[in-house]
C-alpha positions in Angstrom: -0.1 0.0 0.1 1.6 3.1 -1.2 1.3 6.2 1.6 -0.7 9.3 0.7 0.7 11.2 3.7 3.8 10.5 5.8 7.2 11.8 7.0 9.8 12.8 4.8 13.3 10.6 5.1 16.4 10.2 3.3 18.0 7.0 2.9 20.9 6.9 4.7 22.4 2.9 4.3 21.0 0.3 2.3 21.7 -3.2 4.5 21.9 -6.0 2.1 23.2 -8.5 4.5 20.1 -8.1 6.8 17.7 -6.7 4.4 17.2 -3.7 5.8 17.0 0.0 4.9 18.2 2.8 7.4 16.9 6.3 6.7 17.0 9.6 8.3 14.0 11.7 9.2 13.9 15.3 8.5 13.3 16.2 11.9 16.8 14.2 12.9 15.9 11.1 13.9 17.0 7.8 12.3 15.4 4.2 11.7 14.9 1.5 9.8 12.3 -0.1 7.0 11.5 -3.0 5.2 13.2 -2.7 1.8 10.1 -4.8 0.4 7.3 -2.0 1.4 8.5 0.3 -1.4 10.3 0.8 -4.7 14.2 0.1 -4.9 16.0 2.9 -3.9 19.5 4.1 -3.2 21.4 6.0 -0.8 20.2 9.9 -0.8 16.9 9.0 -2.2 14.1 11.0 -0.5 11.1 9.1 0.8 7.7 9.5 1.8 7.2 7.0 4.8 3.6 5.8 6.0 3.4 6.4 9.8 0.8 3.6 9.8 2.5 0.7 8.2 5.9 1.9 7.3 5.4 1.6 3.5 7.0 4.0 1.3 7.4 5.8 -2.0 10.2 7.8 -3.6 9.1 11.4 -2.8 9.7 14.2 -5.3 12.7 16.8 -4.2 10.0 19.6 -4.7 8.0 18.6 -1.4 11.1 20.2 0.8 11.0 23.8 1.5 13.7 25.5 -0.6 16.1 28.4 0.8 15.2 27.5 4.3 16.7 29.9 6.8 16.9 27.1 9.9 18.8 24.0 9.7 22.0 22.1 10.5 25.5 23.5 9.7 27.8 20.8 8.0 30.8 20.6 5.5 30.9 18.4 2.3 33.6 15.8 2.6 32.5 13.8 -0.8 31.4 14.9 -3.8 32.3 12.9 -6.6 30.1 14.0 -9.8 26.6 12.3 -10.3 26.7 10.7 -6.8 25.1 11.5 -3.5 26.9 14.1 -1.1 28.2 13.1 2.4 28.6 16.1 4.8 30.2 16.3 8.0 27.8 18.0 10.6 29.1 20.6 13.2 27.8 18.0 15.9 30.4 15.2 14.6 27.8 13.2 12.5 28.0 12.1 9.0 25.2 11.8 6.7 24.2 11.6 3.0 22.6 14.7 0.7 20.9 14.1 -2.5 22.4 16.1 -5.1 19.2 17.5 -6.3 18.4 18.8 -2.6 20.1 22.0 -3.2 22.7 23.8 -5.4 26.2 22.3 -6.8 28.9 22.4 -4.3 32.3 21.1 -4.0 34.4 19.3 -1.3 34.8 22.0 1.4 32.0 23.5 1.1 29.6 24.9 4.2 25.9 24.4 3.7 22.9 24.5 5.8 20.8 21.3 5.7 17.2 21.3 6.2 15.7 17.9 6.1 16.9 16.6 2.7 17.4 20.1 1.1 20.2 22.5 1.6 21.4 25.9 0.8 24.9 27.7 0.7 25.6 28.7 4.4 26.2 32.5 4.8 29.9 33.9 5.1 30.9 34.0 8.8 28.5 31.6 10.1 31.1 29.2 10.8 34.0 30.1 12.6 37.6 30.0 10.6 38.5 26.4 10.4 41.0 24.9 12.7 44.1 24.7 10.5 47.1 22.3 11.7 50.3 20.8 10.4 51.0 17.4 9.2 53.5 15.4 7.4 52.6 13.2 4.4 53.6 9.8 4.2 52.0 8.4 1.3 50.3 9.6 -1.7 47.8 7.6 -3.6 45.5 8.6 -7.0 42.9 10.3 -4.5 44.0 10.5 -1.1 47.0 11.2 1.1 48.2 9.5 4.1 48.8 12.3 6.9 50.8 12.2 10.0 49.6 14.7 12.6 50.7 15.2 16.3 48.4 12.5 17.6 46.8 10.2 14.6 47.6 9.0 11.1 44.8 10.0 8.6 43.6 9.4 5.1 42.5 12.7 3.6 41.0 12.7 0.1 42.4 15.3 -2.8 41.2 15.9 -6.5 43.1 17.0 -9.3 46.8 18.2 -9.2 48.6 18.3 -5.9 51.6 20.3 -4.9 52.7 17.7 -2.2 54.6 14.5 -2.0 55.7 12.1 0.4 57.4 13.6 3.7 56.1 17.1 2.8 54.7 19.4 5.8 51.5 20.3 4.9 48.9 22.7 6.1 45.7 21.2 7.3 42.2 22.3 7.7 38.7 20.4 8.8 38.4 19.4 5.1 41.6 18.1 4.0 45.0 19.3 2.7 45.4 23.1 2.0 48.9 23.4 0.6 52.5 22.1 1.2 54.5 24.2 3.4 57.8 22.5 2.8 59.2 19.6 1.2 60.9 18.4 4.3 59.3 17.2 7.3 59.1 19.5 9.8 57.6 20.0 13.5 54.2 21.5 14.4 55.3 23.2 17.7 56.0 26.5 19.4 58.7 25.0 21.9 62.3 25.7 21.0 64.3 23.2 19.4 65.3 20.0 21.1 68.9 20.9 21.3 68.3 23.9 23.3 66.5 21.7 26.2 69.2 18.9 26.4 71.2 20.3 29.1 68.7 20.8 31.4 67.1 17.8 30.7 69.6 15.0 30.9 72.6 16.5 32.7 72.7 15.8 36.4 74.1 18.2 38.9 77.3 17.0 40.2 76.2 17.9 43.9 73.4 15.1 43.7 76.2 12.4 42.3 77.8 11.2 45.5 78.2 7.6 45.2 81.4 6.2 45.7 83.0 2.9 45.1 84.0 2.8 48.8 80.5 2.7 49.6 79.2 0.0 47.6 79.4 -3.5 48.8 79.1 -6.9 47.3 80.2 -5.9 43.8 83.8 -5.8 44.1 84.5 -7.5 40.7 82.4 -5.0 38.9 84.2 -2.2 40.7 87.7 -3.6 39.7 87.0 -3.3 36.1 85.5 0.0 36.1 88.8 1.0 37.9 90.9 0.0 34.9 88.2 2.0 32.6 88.7 5.3 34.8 92.5 4.8 34.3 92.1 4.5 30.7 89.7 7.7 30.9 92.5 9.7 32.8 95.2 8.7 30.2 93.1 9.2 26.8 96.4 11.3 25.5 98.6 8.3 26.1 96.3 6.3 24.1 96.1 8.6 21.2 99.8 9.0 20.9 99.8 5.1 20.4 97.3 5.4 17.9 94.4 3.8 20.1 91.2 5.4 21.1 89.4 5.1 24.5 86.9 2.9 25.4 83.8 4.3 23.9 80.8 2.2 25.3 80.3 -0.2 28.4 77.6 -2.5 28.9 76.2 -3.7 32.3 74.1 -6.2 31.9 71.9 -8.0 34.8 68.5 -8.0 36.4 66.7 -5.2 37.8 68.0 -4.3 41.2 71.5 -5.6 41.1 73.2 -2.1 41.3 73.7 -1.2 37.6 72.7 2.3 37.8 74.4 2.8 41.4 77.7 2.1 39.8 77.4 4.3 36.8 76.9 7.1 39.3 80.0 6.2 41.1 81.8 5.5 37.9 81.2 9.5 37.0 81.8 10.6 40.3 85.1 8.6 40.8 86.2 9.7 37.1 85.3 13.4 38.2 83.3 13.3 34.8 80.2 15.2 34.1 77.2 12.9 34.3 74.2 12.5 31.9 71.3 10.3 32.8 68.7 8.9 30.2 66.0 6.8 30.2 65.6 4.9 27.3 62.1 5.9 26.4 62.8 9.9 27.3 64.5 10.0 24.0 61.7 8.8 22.0 59.5 11.8 20.4 56.0 11.7 18.4 57.6 14.7 16.6 59.2 13.5 13.3 63.2 13.4 13.4 63.1 14.8 16.8 64.4 11.8 18.6 67.4 12.0 16.1 67.9 15.6 16.8 68.2 14.9 20.8 70.3 12.2 20.6 72.6 14.3 18.5 72.6 17.4 20.8 73.0 15.0 23.7 76.4 13.4 22.4 77.4 16.9 21.0 77.2 18.3 24.5 78.8 15.3 26.0 81.8 15.0 23.4 82.5 18.8 23.9 83.5 18.4 27.5 87.0 17.0 28.8 85.2 14.1 30.6 81.5 12.8 30.3 79.9 9.8 31.4 76.4 9.3 29.4 74.2 6.7 31.0 71.3 5.1 28.9 68.9 3.2 31.4 67.0 0.5 30.0 69.0 0.8 26.4 67.1 -2.2 25.1 64.1 0.4 24.4 66.2 2.6 22.5 68.8 0.2 20.4 66.6 -3.0 20.0 67.3 -5.2 17.3 66.5 -3.8 13.6 64.0 -5.5 11.5 61.7 -5.4 8.7 58.7 -5.3 10.9 59.7 -2.8 13.5 58.6 0.8 13.1 60.7 3.1 10.4 61.5 5.6 13.4 62.9 2.9 15.4 64.8 1.9 12.7 66.4 5.6 12.0 66.9 6.2 16.0 69.2 2.8 16.1 70.9 3.8 13.0 71.3 7.5 14.3 72.6 5.9 17.7 75.3 3.7 16.1 76.5 6.6 13.9 77.0 8.3 16.8 78.7 5.6 19.0 81.4 5.7 16.2 82.1 9.1 16.8 84.9 10.1 14.6 84.5 13.5 14.7 87.4 15.8 15.8 86.0 17.1 19.3 87.6 17.7 22.6 86.5 14.9 24.4 85.1 11.5 23.9 82.0 10.8 26.2 82.1 7.2 27.6 78.6 5.8 26.7 77.2 3.3 29.5 74.2 1.7 28.6 72.3 -0.9 31.3 69.9 -3.3 30.4 68.3 -6.7 31.6 67.4 -7.9 28.2 71.1 -7.9 26.4 69.9 -10.4 24.0 67.4 -7.8 22.7 69.9 -5.2 21.9 70.7 -4.9 17.7 73.7 -7.0 17.3 75.7 -4.4 15.6 75.8 -2.5 18.7 78.2 -5.0 20.6 81.0 -5.0 18.3 84.3 -3.4 19.0 84.6 0.6 18.8 80.9 0.9 20.0 80.3 -1.1 23.2 83.9 -2.3 23.9 83.3 -3.9 27.5 80.5 -6.1 28.7 80.2 -6.1 32.4 77.7 -8.8 34.0 75.8 -8.2 37.2 74.9 -11.6 39.0 72.5 -12.2 41.9 74.8 -11.4 44.9 76.5 -14.4 46.9 75.7 -15.2 50.6 78.8 -13.1 51.7 77.8 -10.3 49.4 74.7 -10.0 50.6 75.6 -10.3 54.3 78.1 -7.4 53.0 75.2 -5.5 51.8 73.0 -6.0 54.6 75.9 -4.6 57.3 76.8 -1.7 55.0 73.1 -0.6 54.6 71.9 -1.5 58.4 70.3 1.3 60.2 71.7 2.3 63.8 68.6 0.9 65.7 69.2 -2.7 65.1 68.9 -5.0 68.2 72.0 -6.6 69.0 70.8 -10.6 69.1 70.1 -9.9 65.1 72.4 -12.2 63.2 73.0 -10.7 60.0 74.8 -13.9 58.6 71.3 -15.6 59.1 69.4 -12.8 57.4 71.9 -13.4 53.9 71.1 -17.1 54.5 67.4 -16.7 54.3 67.5 -14.1 51.5 69.1 -16.3 48.6 67.7 -14.8 45.1 67.6 -11.6 46.3 68.9 -8.7 44.5 70.7 -6.0 46.1 67.6 -3.7 46.0 65.5 -6.1 47.9 68.5 -6.2 50.5 67.8 -2.6 51.3 64.2 -3.0 51.2 64.5 -5.3 54.1 65.7 -3.0 56.5 62.6 -0.3 55.2 60.2 -3.0 55.7 61.5 -4.2 59.2 61.6 -0.2 60.4 58.0 0.2 59.4 56.8 -3.0 61.4 58.8 -1.7 64.4 57.3 1.8 64.3 53.7 0.3 63.8 54.2 -0.8 67.2 55.7 2.3 68.6 59.4 0.7 69.0 62.4 2.6 67.5 64.6 -0.5 67.8 64.1 -3.2 65.0 63.9 -6.6 66.5 64.9 -10.0 64.8 61.1 -10.5 65.0 60.7 -7.5 62.4 63.1 -8.7 60.2 61.7 -12.2 59.7 58.1 -10.6 59.2 60.0 -8.3 56.6 61.5 -11.3 54.9 58.3 -13.1 54.6 56.6 -10.4 53.0 59.2 -9.3 50.7 59.9 -12.9 49.7 56.4 -13.4 47.8 57.5 -10.3 45.6 60.9 -12.1 44.8 59.1 -15.2 44.1 56.5 -13.4 41.9 59.6 -11.8 39.9 61.2 -14.7 39.7 58.6 -16.7 38.3 58.1 -14.1 35.9 61.9 -14.2 34.8 61.7 -17.7 34.0 59.0 -17.3 31.7 60.5 -14.6 29.3 
């Protein structure tokens, strides 16, 4: 039965799989119809829908009021010749519009939509578009892939374009406006990264107070570091013999075994400027900024008479390159390797120290001679080392009957950080009972609590 009266609607989607016809009514509501209750229609067709039984007929465009001064503001995003317009409404939704519902418009046109008819919106009705900047990553025949500061977008384009891959382009709400530069530039108002490296990674010398004498349980590692310090102090003698001082030192071992503490002590004992970089800190979302920060950091360190640059979690910076790795990651590793070689004529030659608990994850070329020349492994402390660490870190308010050797026996597979935590936890238990002195019972309870964490960590490590 064909309706003689009803509601006007525009076909928004033809769902052939579920045999449904989705429509948007003139009042803004949406719903679905049975496609067998009327003639064959397509997206953008204008319908007159019966309010009684849902039957419909295709309505002439003339039934819609023309030149309406009220409606919804929208921007045309697709305008292929002979096909339905697609628009983006200011509220964020998208929808189709029949071409016969208004004047001929192009992509980017701002229109005022009333039901299924539209007119061009008066100038000044919409606020100026929010322009941005992006970098073109790929160019296809009708669209370009653009990287912005927060996402990757496919943006349509028509006709001849003036940009190419890696061009920096100006963006508007409707797509790419024009090329700004043929090189990938950053969209930011901050100063270049090179000006901020000093304050960000260079550590105040007054805060680097660790010494070898204050570290227990790492005698073998300290002996190797003393040899390296001697080489740092005799660089001229090495150069006279045609040799270069050591460039890279890798500290490999589980977390909490003292790698960071020894790196700080190394800088202090060598009387060197200390830079501390956590691997993820050097990564940036801006194109080419990570490499720029790395170059600026190494330029500053190499310009000093003596410097130690410590990269914590270096595996996050120098992971193995592969065809499946992100392009930016591969570029950063390549830049880091080039800086490790460091053949430029500079006043100094900084010692690069990297710490990792996953040495197998590093790029193999990073471990060749001339880059990370020396590797020092950090094992879990032996019972004698555990006793020495507990003795060196013990608080003053200990009961006389506490047997530190027995505590060392009970803490097998603990790292030095766990051993230090034992005294902290025991002190907390003592204070919770109103005592200032730490008893043997406090230590036993602390061991019981920390042992659970150690066991969980050891289990996780065993699975890797």
